[in-house]
C-alpha positions, -999 to 999 in steps of 0.1 A, spaced: -278 -119 -15 -306 -126 -40 -340 -116 -24 -363 -125 -53 -357 -152 -78 -386 -147 -102 -393 -119 -127 -411 -89 -112 -417 -67 -142 -430 -71 -178 -422 -44 -204 -451 -50 -228 -446 -32 -261 -480 -26 -275 -465 -12 -307 -432 3 -318 -450 30 -337 -449 65 -324 -465 99 -332 -434 118 -321 -399 119 -335 -377 123 -304 -341 131 -312 -328 107 -286 -349 77 -297 -351 56 -328 -379 32 -319 -404 51 -341 -383 42 -372 -392 5 -368 -421 -11 -387 -445 -26 -362 -478 -44 -358 -501 -39 -328 -505 -65 -300 -537 -86 -300 -561 -87 -271 -563 -125 -271 -525 -127 -268 -525 -102 -239 -552 -121 -220 -531 -154 -222 -498 -137 -215 -511 -119 -185 -523 -152 -170 -488 -166 -175 -471 -135 -161 -492 -140 -130 -480 -176 -127 -444 -165 -132 -447 -141 -102 -446 -108 -122 -461 -78 -102 -457 -49 -125 -468 -46 -162 -455 -15 -181 -475 -10 -213 -450 8 -235 -440 16 -271 -436 36 -292 -465 56 -281 -488 32 -262 -519 53 -267 -517 47 -305 -532 13 -298 -570 18 -298 -575 -10 -272 -549 3 -247 -576 9 -221 -587 -27 -224 -551 -40 -218 -545 -18 -187 -580 -26 -174 -575 -63 -177 -540 -61 -161 -554 -39 -133 -583 -63 -126 -559 -92 -124 -540 -74 -96 -510 -62 -115 -495 -28 -108 -499 -10 -142 -477 17 -156 -478 37 -188 -458 66 -202 -472 89 -228 -461 120 -248 -497 132 -241 -508 139 -277 -536 114 -273 -541 114 -235 -571 139 -235 -588 115 -259 -583 84 -239 -583 99 -204 -618 88 -193 -613 53 -207 -580 50 -188 -594 64 -156 -586 43 -125 -567 17 -145 -531 30 -145 -513 30 -111 -483 49 -124 -492 73 -152 -462 93 -165 -464 124 -187 -431 130 -206 -418 166 -203 -382 176 -210 -382 214 -209 -399 243 -194 -404 262 -227 -427 250 -254 -403 256 -283 -375 236 -266 -396 207 -256 -413 204 -290 -380 206 -309 -366 177 -288 -398 156 -294 -400 165 -331 -437 173 -328 -457 200 -310 -468 183 -278 -459 207 -250 -494 222 -249 -509 186 -249 -488 179 -217 -503 209 -199 -538 200 -212 -533 164 -201 -524 176 -166 -556 196 -164 -577 167 -176 -561 141 -154 -565 163 -123 -602 168 -131 -606 131 -132 -588 127 -98 -558 111 -114 -522 117 -100 -499 115 -130 -461 121 -127 -439 143 -148 -412 122 -163 -382 144 -171 -354 128 -192 -322 145 -181 -295 155 -206 -267 179 -202 -285 204 -224 -317 205 -204 -303 202 -169 -308 239 -163 -345 235 -171 -352 213 -141 -357 242 -117 -384 258 -139 -403 226 -146 -402 218 -108 -413 253 -98 -438 262 -125 -454 229 -135 -448 200 -111 -451 217 -77 -482 239 -85 -500 209 -97 -490 186 -68 -472 162 -92 -442 141 -86 -412 150 -108 -394 119 -119 -358 124 -129 -347 100 -156 -310 103 -164 -301 97 -201 -286 63 -204 -259 45 -223 -256 9 -237 -234 -10 -262 -214 22 -269 -247 40 -278 -255 71 -257 -290 88 -257 -272 120 -250 -239 136 -238 -231 120 -205 -234 140 -173 -202 152 -157 -193 144 -120 -204 179 -110 -237 175 -129 -244 142 -113 -238 158 -79 -263 186 -88 -288 160 -99 -284 140 -68 -290 171 -46 -320 180 -67 -335 145 -62 -337 151 -24 -362 178 -28 -398 174 -18 -419 160 -47 -389 148 -67 -381 112 -74 -346 101 -84 -332 67 -79 -299 75 -63 -285 41 -74 -287 54 -110 -263 82 -100 -239 58 -83 -240 34 -113 -228 62 -136 -201 71 -111 -190 35 -112 -189 34 -150 -221 14 -155 -225 -24 -156 -193 -44 -158 -194 -78 -174 -168 -92 -149 -191 -85 -120 -225 -76 -135 -252 -57 -116 -277 -61 -144 -304 -87 -138 -325 -78 -169 -334 -112 -181 -342 -127 -147 -362 -97 -134 -379 -85 -165 -398 -101 -194 -398 -81 -226 -427 -89 -250 -427 -74 -285 -457 -62 -305 -453 -94 -326 -459 -115 -294 -422 -125 -290 -402 -129 -259 -371 -107 -264 -338 -116 -247 -317 -105 -229 -335 -71 -231 -352 -49 -257 -321 -28 -264 -298 -57 -272 -325 -80 -286 -301 -108 -292 -329 -134 -298 -366 -134 -301 -389 -164 -293 -424 -166 -306 -447 -170 -276 -476 -189 -293 -497 -190 -262 -472 -206 -238 -453 -179 -222 -449 -197 -189 -434 -228 -205 -413 -207 -229 -397 -186 -201 -388 -217 -181 -374 -235 -212 -337 -245 -212 -329 -223 -241 -344 -192 -226 -329 -198 -192 -295 -203 -208 -297 -169 -224 -310 -154 -192 -280 -166 -174 -258 -144 -196 -276 -112 -183 -251 -84 -179 -222 -107 -191 -223 -102 -228 -196 -80 -243 -222 -54 -253 -234 -52 -217 -202 -34 -206 -209 1 -194 -247 -2 -197 -268 21 -176 -303 15 -190 -327 27 -162 -357 4 -169 -336 -27 -164 -314 -14 -136 -344 -4 -115 -356 -40 -110 -321 -53 -109 -313 -31 -79 -345 -43 -61 -338 -81 -60 -303 -82 -44 -289 -66 -13 -260 -48 -30 -250 -13 -23 -273 -2 -51 -303 -18 -33 -297 3 -2 -291 35 -23 -324 29 -42 -345 21 -12 -351 57 2 -363 70 -31 -385 40 -36 -402 45 -3 -405 82 -10 -423 76 -42 -446 49 -28 -456 71 1 -463 100 -22 -485 78 -44 -502 61 -14 -496 27 -30 -467 14 -8 -487 -17 4 -491 -29 -32 -456 -20 -45 -428 -44 -49 -393 -33 -39 -380 -18 -72 
């Protein structure tokens, strides 16, 4: 049963540029402009009219945009739940300007050892993560550690949890590597490794959406009976101020926004494409976390009930449960 029939999330790409060269990501290879403040102002007003609750300012590396603090500040003042993930190379520089404006601040960390993490990221950023934790805590912020899980770094979970997340009182978010359109961001986890990850996610101070694990056990999204609700739950806006459908990763079609996002999203052409969410041939087997998370939150499927405990756990930890949507 569908619980919510309007979009709940906006993935707002401020730029595709990045100051890292992660081995599992190719977004940094794309040429890219930067979003404009005037477009953000108008689009946020339209996102509010559409019923969106959460705005994720993303990239690339979002802190490469010199006005990022203005964007998150504006969204926060308008009542949106704001999220931002950074590799931390620029966070110490922007920390004071971002202070109090980001509800869910994620620091990416994929290994317990400097050499391993920096090799995977293609740039020396491990020390910046540790420094960013220190700076954030001094400001009274409560960032999360976002750990993207691959087969090769699964053994590092224990040390990151024990030596970094727990001593600093930070939530450790487990983000399993995903697959889409026959593209894998890493070697897929075995059944035994999924079991290990599931058990690890039950620890204190660890967030893992258990529905992510079940989806992988089920072979991902299936076009004959799709669980993906990417286009109807999530708006993707590009740095060129385009609405991207059905999601960023497929990017089948891009529509210039031109100051009328509300009308554009409700247009017949956009809604026709949105109706194909999860049903395109390239959607078979997809497990992209950032689209599955809101998809699981809007329908009372088995994934909804499996996702619910971890969602409540995270919201109680952050102390924001009264403001959070079910996602």
